[in-house]
N, C-alpha and C positions, 0 to 999 in steps of 0.2 A: 845377242841380247833380245829376249822375247818381250821386253817391257813395252815396246812400241813407243818409246820416248825418242824424241829427236827427229832428224830428217827422215829416217826410215819409217817411223810411225806416221809422219805426215804423208809420205808417198803411199804407204799401205792404206791410209784412210781415203785416198783418192784426191788429195789436194793437188791441183794443177797450176795454182798461181800462188806466188809468195804472199804471205800475210803481211799486213801493214807494219806489224811490230818488227819484221825482219828488214824493212827498207830503211835506208839511211840517206835522206835527201840533203843532209848537211855534212859533207865530208871535211869541211874546214872548221876548226874550232878556234875561237878567239879567246885569249886569256889575258887579262890585264895584270900586269905585275905591279909591285909597289911603286915603281917609278912612273906609272900610268902609260908606259909603252905597251903597245899591243903586240903580242907574240902569236903568230899563226901556226897552228899545228895541223898537218895534213896526214890523215891515216894512210898507211901504205896500201896501195891498190895493186893487186897482182892479177894479170890477165892470163887466163888459162887457154885462150884461143891459140890453137896451134900446138897444144901440149904433145900430141902424138905424131906430129908431122916430121920432126927431126930430133936427133939426139942433142944437137946444139941448142935448139929451142927449149927442150926439156931441161937441159942443164942450166940454162938461163933462168927458167922458172924456179927450179930447185934453189938456185943461188938467191933469188929474190925472196923466197919463203924463208930461207935460212937467215938472211939479213934482217928481214922484218921481225922474225921471231926473236933474234938476239937483241935487236936494238929497240923494238917497240913492245914485243910480247903479244901482238895481235896484228891482224891485217884483214883487208877485204878482198875477196876473190870475185872476179867478174868472168863471164863467158865460161862458166863451169858446167854447163849442160844439165844442171839440176833444176827442174821446173819450180 
């Protein structure tokens, strides 16, 4: 894709630090139900550290991505080595 949209466009533009709009400092969301009980939802966080170290770790990470995708539809990745 030559449109320079997305992560590649940011990297090609020389961005070396994540922009504030991409930072999520509130990973826990509180939602009040009709009964005033508070339900806490936590976004799945997947750690890419050690991704290339062993097949077992890679398989665990792939399983976590699959689970988060199937059950949540989204997830947060940490230690992904993208500046």
